[in-house]
C-alpha positions as CSV (number, residue, x, y, z in Angstrom):
1,M,-1.7,-18.7,-21.2
2,N,-0.7,-22.0,-22.7
3,I,2.1,-22.0,-25.2
4,N,2.2,-24.4,-28.2
5,N,5.5,-26.1,-28.0
6,D,5.3,-27.2,-31.7
7,N,5.7,-23.5,-32.8
8,L,8.6,-22.7,-30.5
9,I,12.2,-22.2,-31.7
10,K,15.2,-22.2,-29.6
11,I,17.1,-18.9,-29.1
12,S,20.4,-20.6,-30.0
13,E,19.0,-21.3,-33.5
14,R,18.6,-17.5,-34.1
15,I,22.1,-16.5,-33.0
16,V,24.6,-15.7,-35.7
17,K,28.1,-15.3,-34.1
18,E,27.6,-12.3,-31.8
19,S,24.4,-11.0,-33.3
20,I,20.7,-11.9,-33.9
21,E,19.2,-11.5,-37.4
22,V,15.7,-10.1,-37.2
23,K,13.3,-8.5,-39.6
24,Y,11.7,-5.1,-39.4
25,K,8.4,-6.3,-40.7
26,G,7.0,-9.7,-41.3
27,T,6.0,-12.7,-39.2
28,D,9.4,-13.8,-37.8
29,N,9.7,-14.7,-34.1
30,I,12.1,-11.8,-33.5
31,Q,11.2,-8.3,-34.8
32,L,12.9,-5.0,-34.5
33,T,10.7,-2.0,-34.8
34,G,12.4,1.3,-34.2
35,N,14.4,0.8,-31.0
36,I,12.1,-1.9,-29.6
37,I,12.9,-5.6,-30.0
38,T,10.1,-8.1,-29.8
39,F,10.5,-11.9,-29.1
40,S,7.4,-14.0,-29.8
41,E,6.8,-17.7,-29.2
42,I,10.4,-18.5,-28.4
43,E,11.7,-21.1,-25.9
44,F,14.8,-19.8,-24.1
45,D,16.4,-23.1,-23.3
46,S,19.3,-21.6,-21.3
47,K,19.9,-19.1,-18.7
48,F,18.9,-15.7,-20.0
49,I,20.8,-12.6,-18.9
50,L,20.2,-9.0,-20.1
51,S,23.0,-7.0,-18.7
52,E,25.6,-4.3,-19.4
53,G,24.7,-3.8,-23.0
54,S,24.5,-7.5,-23.9
55,I,22.2,-10.5,-23.9
56,I,23.8,-13.7,-22.6
57,C,22.2,-17.1,-23.3
58,S,24.2,-19.4,-21.1
59,K,24.0,-23.0,-19.9
60,N,27.3,-22.7,-18.2
61,D,27.0,-21.2,-14.7
62,K,30.7,-21.1,-14.1
63,Y,31.8,-19.7,-17.4
64,P,28.8,-17.9,-19.0
65,S,31.0,-16.0,-21.4
66,L,31.8,-19.3,-23.2
67,E,28.2,-19.5,-24.3
68,H,26.3,-17.2,-26.7
69,T,26.7,-13.5,-25.9
70,I,24.7,-11.1,-28.1
71,Y,26.0,-7.5,-28.4
72,S,24.0,-6.3,-31.3
73,I,20.8,-6.9,-33.3
74,I,21.0,-7.0,-37.1
75,G,17.7,-5.8,-38.5
76,K,17.0,-6.7,-42.1
77,G,14.5,-4.9,-44.4
78,K,11.4,-6.5,-45.7
79,Y,12.9,-7.0,-49.1
80,E,16.4,-8.2,-50.1
81,E,17.3,-4.8,-51.6
82,N,16.7,-3.0,-48.4
83,P,19.8,-2.2,-46.4
84,T,20.7,-4.0,-43.2
85,T,20.8,-1.9,-40.0
86,E,22.6,-3.0,-36.9
87,F,21.6,-1.9,-33.4
88,K,23.7,-2.4,-30.3
89,I,21.9,-3.8,-27.3
90,N,22.5,-0.7,-25.3
91,E,20.8,1.4,-28.0
92,I,17.6,-0.6,-27.7
93,D,15.0,1.1,-25.4
94,G,12.3,-1.6,-25.2
95,F,12.2,-5.4,-24.8
96,E,8.9,-7.2,-25.4
97,F,8.2,-10.9,-24.8
98,Y,5.0,-12.5,-26.1
99,S,4.1,-16.2,-25.4
100,C,7.7,-17.1,-24.6
101,R,8.9,-19.9,-22.3
102,F,12.0,-19.6,-20.1
103,T,13.3,-23.0,-18.9
104,N,16.2,-21.6,-16.8
105,D,16.9,-18.6,-14.6
106,V,16.2,-15.1,-16.0
107,Y,18.0,-11.9,-15.2
108,F,16.8,-8.6,-16.5
109,N,19.5,-6.1,-15.4
110,M,17.8,-3.1,-16.9
111,S,19.4,0.1,-18.0
112,D,17.9,3.5,-17.2
113,K,14.7,4.4,-19.1
114,D,14.2,0.9,-20.5
115,I,10.7,-0.5,-21.2
116,L,10.0,-4.2,-20.4
117,L,6.8,-5.8,-21.5
118,I,6.0,-9.5,-20.7
119,E,2.8,-11.1,-21.8
120,H,1.6,-14.7,-21.9
121,C,5.0,-16.0,-20.8
122,I,6.0,-18.9,-18.5
123,F,9.1,-18.7,-16.3
124,E,10.0,-22.2,-15.0
125,K,13.0,-21.1,-12.9
126,D,13.9,-18.0,-10.9
127,F,13.1,-14.5,-12.2
128,Y,15.1,-11.4,-11.3
129,I,15.1,-7.8,-12.2
130,N,18.2,-5.8,-11.4
131,K,20.1,-8.6,-9.6
132,N,23.5,-9.6,-10.8
133,P,23.7,-13.4,-11.6
134,H,27.2,-13.4,-10.0
135,P,26.9,-12.1,-6.4
136,Q,30.6,-11.3,-6.2
137,E,30.1,-8.7,-8.9
138,D,26.9,-7.2,-7.5
139,N,27.2,-3.4,-7.1
140,N,23.6,-2.8,-5.9
141,K,23.1,-0.2,-8.6
142,N,19.7,1.5,-8.6
143,V,18.2,1.9,-12.0
144,K,15.3,3.8,-13.3
145,I,12.9,1.8,-15.5
146,N,10.5,3.8,-17.6
147,Q,7.8,1.1,-18.0
148,L,7.2,-2.4,-16.5
149,E,4.2,-4.3,-17.7
150,M,3.4,-7.9,-16.9
151,N,0.2,-9.5,-18.1
152,K,-1.1,-13.1,-18.0
153,C,2.2,-14.7,-17.0
154,I,3.2,-17.7,-14.7
155,F,6.2,-17.5,-12.5
156,K,6.8,-21.0,-11.2
157,N,9.7,-20.3,-9.0
158,N,11.2,-17.3,-7.1
159,F,10.5,-13.8,-8.2
160,L,12.6,-10.8,-7.2
161,I,12.7,-7.1,-8.1
162,E,15.2,-4.9,-6.3
163,S,16.9,-1.5,-6.3
164,C,14.6,0.0,-9.0
165,E,12.7,3.2,-9.6
166,I,9.8,2.3,-11.9
167,S,7.9,5.2,-13.4
168,N,5.0,3.3,-14.8
169,Y,3.9,-0.2,-14.0
170,R,1.1,-2.6,-14.5
171,I,0.9,-6.2,-13.1
172,I,-2.3,-8.0,-14.1
173,D,-3.4,-11.7,-14.2
174,I,-0.1,-13.1,-12.8
175,E,0.3,-16.4,-11.0
176,F,3.2,-16.3,-8.6
177,E,3.8,-20.0,-7.7
178,G,7.1,-19.3,-5.9
179,N,8.3,-16.8,-3.3
180,V,7.9,-13.1,-4.3
181,K,10.0,-10.2,-3.0
182,F,10.0,-6.5,-3.9
183,F,13.1,-5.0,-2.2
184,N,14.2,-1.3,-2.2
185,V,11.8,-0.4,-5.0
186,E,10.0,2.9,-5.8
187,L,6.8,2.5,-7.7
188,Y,5.3,5.6,-9.2
189,D,2.3,5.5,-11.4
190,M,0.1,2.9,-13.1
191,H,0.6,2.4,-16.8
192,K,-2.6,2.6,-18.7
193,N,-3.2,1.7,-22.3
194,A,-6.1,2.1,-24.6
195,D,-7.9,-1.2,-23.7
196,A,-7.1,-1.2,-20.0
197,E,-8.4,1.3,-17.5
198,E,-8.3,-0.8,-14.4
199,S,-7.9,1.1,-11.2
200,G,-5.8,-1.7,-9.6
201,W,-2.1,-2.0,-9.9
202,F,-1.7,-5.6,-8.8
203,T,-4.9,-6.9,-10.4
204,N,-6.4,-10.4,-10.5
205,S,-3.1,-12.0,-9.4
206,I,-2.3,-14.9,-7.0
207,F,0.5,-15.2,-4.6
208,Y,0.7,-18.9,-3.7
209,K,3.7,-18.6,-1.4
210,S,5.3,-15.8,0.6
211,A,4.9,-12.2,-0.7
212,I,7.4,-9.8,0.8
213,F,7.4,-6.1,0.2
214,E,10.4,-4.5,1.9
215,K,11.7,-0.9,1.7
216,V,9.1,-0.2,-1.0
217,K,7.8,3.3,-1.8
218,F,4.4,3.5,-3.4
219,K,4.4,7.0,-4.6
220,K,0.8,6.8,-5.9
221,F,-2.4,5.2,-4.5
222,I,-1.9,1.4,-4.6
223,Q,-4.8,-1.1,-4.9
224,F,-4.6,-4.9,-4.8
225,K,-7.8,-5.6,-6.8
226,Y,-9.1,-9.2,-6.9
227,T,-5.6,-10.3,-5.8
228,T,-5.2,-13.4,-3.6
229,F,-2.5,-13.8,-0.9
230,E,-2.6,-17.5,0.1
231,N,0.4,-17.6,2.3
232,Y,2.7,-15.4,4.5
233,T,2.6,-11.7,3.5
234,L,4.9,-9.0,4.8
235,F,4.8,-5.2,4.3
236,R,8.0,-4.0,6.0
237,D,9.3,-0.4,6.0
238,I,6.8,0.6,3.3
239,L,5.8,4.2,2.4
240,F,2.3,4.8,1.1
241,D,2.3,8.3,-0.2
242,E,-1.3,8.3,-1.3
243,G,-3.0,5.4,0.4
244,L,-3.7,1.7,0.2
245,D,-6.8,-0.3,-0.7
246,L,-7.2,-3.9,0.4
247,D,-11.0,-4.0,0.0
248,Y,-11.0,-6.3,-3.0
249,A,-8.0,-8.4,-1.9
250,N,-8.5,-12.0,-0.8
251,I,-6.2,-12.5,2.2
252,E,-6.0,-16.1,3.4
253,K,-3.6,-15.4,6.2
254,E,-3.0,-12.2,8.1
255,I,-0.7,-9.6,6.5
256,N,2.2,-8.6,8.8
257,F,2.6,-4.8,8.7
258,F,5.9,-3.6,10.2
259,G,7.2,0.0,10.0
260,I,4.7,1.2,7.5
261,E,4.4,5.0,7.0
262,G,2.3,7.5,5.2
263,L,-1.2,6.1,5.8
264,D,-2.0,9.0,8.2
265,S,-1.2,11.7,5.5
266,K,-4.0,13.8,4.1
267,A,-3.9,12.1,0.7
268,S,-3.8,8.6,2.3
269,K,-6.7,9.3,4.6
270,K,-8.8,10.4,1.6
271,N,-8.0,7.2,-0.5
272,T,-7.6,4.5,2.1
273,S,-10.7,2.6,3.1
274,R,-12.0,1.9,6.6
275,E,-11.7,-1.8,5.9
276,T,-8.0,-1.4,5.1
277,Y,-7.4,0.5,8.4
278,R,-9.3,-2.2,10.2
279,A,-7.1,-5.0,8.6
280,I,-3.9,-3.2,9.7
281,K,-5.2,-2.6,13.2
282,K,-6.1,-6.3,13.5
283,S,-2.7,-7.3,12.3
284,F,-0.9,-5.1,14.9
285,D,-3.3,-6.4,17.7
286,K,-2.5,-9.9,16.8
287,I,1.3,-9.5,17.3
288,G,0.7,-7.5,20.5
289,N,1.8,-4.1,19.1
290,H,-1.1,-2.2,20.7
291,I,0.4,1.3,20.2
292,E,0.3,0.9,16.4
293,A,-3.0,-0.9,16.6
294,N,-4.4,2.1,18.5
295,K,-3.1,4.5,15.9
296,Y,-4.9,2.6,13.1
297,F,-8.1,2.2,15.2
298,S,-8.1,6.0,15.4
299,L,-7.8,6.3,11.7
300,E,-10.5,3.6,11.2
301,M,-12.9,5.6,13.4
302,K,-12.1,8.9,11.6
303,K,-12.8,7.2,8.3
304,H,-16.1,5.9,9.7
305,K,-16.9,9.5,10.9
306,V,-16.4,10.7,7.4
307,E,-18.7,8.1,6.1
308,L,-21.3,9.1,8.7
309,K,-21.3,12.7,7.3
310,D,-23.2,11.5,4.3
311,K,-25.8,9.7,6.4
312,P,-29.0,11.6,7.3
313,I,-29.4,12.9,10.8
314,K,-32.6,11.0,11.3
315,G,-31.6,7.5,12.5
316,Y,-27.9,8.4,12.9
317,L,-28.0,11.3,15.4
318,Q,-26.9,9.1,18.3
319,E,-24.0,7.5,16.4
320,K,-22.8,10.8,15.0
321,S,-22.9,12.4,18.5
322,I,-21.0,9.5,20.1
323,F,-18.3,9.7,17.4
324,W,-18.0,13.5,17.7
325,I,-17.7,13.3,21.5
326,N,-15.2,10.4,21.5
327,E,-13.0,12.2,19.0
328,K,-13.0,15.5,20.9
329,M,-12.4,13.8,24.2
330,S,-9.4,11.5,23.4
331,N,-9.0,11.3,19.6
332,F,-10.6,7.8,19.8
333,G,-8.3,6.7,22.6
334,Q,-5.2,7.9,20.8
335,S,-4.5,10.9,23.2
336,F,-4.5,10.8,27.0
337,M,-3.5,14.4,27.2
338,R,-6.8,15.6,25.9
339,P,-9.0,14.2,28.7
340,I,-6.4,15.4,31.3
341,G,-6.6,18.9,29.8
342,L,-10.4,18.7,29.8
343,I,-10.4,17.6,33.5
344,V,-8.3,20.6,34.4
345,F,-10.7,22.9,32.4
346,F,-13.9,21.5,33.9
347,S,-12.3,21.6,37.4
348,I,-11.8,25.4,37.0
349,M,-15.3,25.7,35.6
350,Y,-16.7,23.7,38.6
351,G,-14.8,26.0,41.0
352,L,-16.1,29.2,39.4
353,I,-19.7,28.0,39.0
354,I,-20.5,25.9,42.0
355,Y,-18.0,26.8,44.7
356,G,-17.7,30.4,43.6
357,N,-21.5,30.9,43.5
358,E,-22.0,29.3,46.9
359,H,-19.5,31.8,48.4
360,H,-20.8,34.7,46.4
361,W,-17.7,35.3,44.3
362,L,-19.7,36.0,41.2
363,M,-21.9,38.4,43.2
364,N,-18.9,40.5,44.1
365,I,-17.5,40.4,40.5
366,N,-20.8,41.0,38.6
367,P,-24.2,40.8,40.3
368,N,-25.9,40.4,36.9
369,W,-23.8,37.3,36.1
370,S,-24.6,35.8,39.5
371,E,-28.3,36.4,39.1
372,A,-28.4,34.9,35.6
373,L,-26.5,31.8,36.7
374,N,-28.8,31.3,39.7
375,S,-31.9,31.6,37.5
376,F,-30.4,29.0,35.0
377,M,-29.5,26.5,37.8
378,H,-33.0,26.9,39.4
379,W,-34.6,26.2,36.0
380,L,-32.3,23.2,35.5
381,N,-33.0,21.8,39.0
382,Y,-36.8,22.3,39.0
383,P,-37.8,19.2,36.9
384,F,-35.7,17.0,39.0
385,K,-37.0,18.3,42.3
386,E,-40.5,17.4,41.1
387,F,-39.3,13.8,40.7
388,K,-40.2,12.1,44.0
389,P,-37.1,9.9,44.4
390,L,-34.8,12.9,44.0
391,E,-36.7,15.7,45.8
392,K,-35.0,15.0,49.1
393,I,-31.6,14.7,47.5
394,L,-31.6,17.8,45.2
395,K,-32.4,20.4,47.8
396,K,-30.3,23.2,46.4
397,D,-30.4,24.6,43.0
398,Y,-26.7,24.0,42.1
399,E,-26.9,20.2,42.9
400,V,-28.0,19.1,39.4
401,M,-25.2,21.2,37.9
402,S,-22.8,19.5,40.3
403,L,-24.1,16.1,39.3
404,I,-23.5,16.9,35.6
405,F,-19.9,17.9,36.4
406,N,-19.3,14.7,38.3
407,I,-20.6,12.7,35.4
408,I,-18.2,14.6,33.0
409,F,-15.3,14.0,35.4
410,S,-16.1,10.3,35.5
411,V,-16.2,10.0,31.7
412,L,-13.0,11.9,31.3
413,T,-11.2,9.9,34.0
414,W,-12.3,6.7,32.2
415,Q,-11.1,8.1,28.8
416,T,-7.7,8.9,30.4
417,I,-7.4,5.3,31.8
418,V,-8.3,3.8,28.5
419,A,-5.8,5.9,26.6
420,V,-2.9,5.3,29.0
421,K,-3.8,1.6,29.1
422,R,-3.5,1.4,25.3
423,Y,0.0,2.8,25.5
424,T,1.2,0.5,28.4
425,K,-0.8,-2.7,27.7
426,R,1.2,-5.9,27.4
């Protein structure tokens, strides 16, 4: 990622009045191929602004228009006899930067459908995408970027992307040494090329300071693969349409999740790992938001239940049974209405079977049912009556059945208390 300063040229040396002379083919530092312009091994020694159909290279914050403003690119042919073609900045669809150094602030105010590729570059000051360098002129315009690719770059100061819809993106091997913020951004699909088929979108990158994702929509499954978060990390008002994976992320401090949505959708539950749900649950528990923590505990348990399906019955029967019962009783503590409903149901059953049989209700309704029930309760009660400590207690055939109902009522009552407590715990 190191750049050899001996080979760098200053952008001001390439400016001719209001245009830049480039070559279609050759080894020059600025090339124009089709509608894509490529800058290679250039040191941008002033503030760099790509905005409104122009490139501004300005050292004057107060009057940037007094510095170099580029409105068009003059592309020369390989040979002298070839004609010269001029492209306006707003006619260029792609901007590529290879092994460049930016010593001042950088503003990429992209136009719709643009392509931005940055590789082996160093940014010593602030980096912005779709932020006006003059706040009084900021119109918060949303833009649609066709492709954003960043590879093996260093951002030494603040990094901000806002108000964008990015169709394809790929962020790999990036060192974010300053604060990072993605605000009001929609990220769709991962950009893949011939030599890169990684499944991670933010891959092998490091966030040294704060990493804030606010009002971001991840339209596809998002994975932070071999990515390190060393400091404060916030996911606020985030939509995950197809899930999140933090299994391979190195999280030095807890991530704060606030107002996240979508991780309980069908697609998200398929892609999101149990470890990710556990990390989110732990985060909500830490800040005392037990309602949300309970929600992600339930999702964690459901994910674990799915994992158990692939396990053999031998050795996992008890665990599978417990998970099945817990889910049916209270949705892993998420619902207090389920156990209440089951208490009502079993109370009716208790009345019909125990109290109704003792007072011969079933005999009056259907003698065959009554006889079958009595035979079953006698069969159920017989082994316990032979057990000496219980023979004096279980004198009647229905008493074992009554004991089973009481155990069920006790478990359901406890499940109700746990579920209500999770909603009201302080």
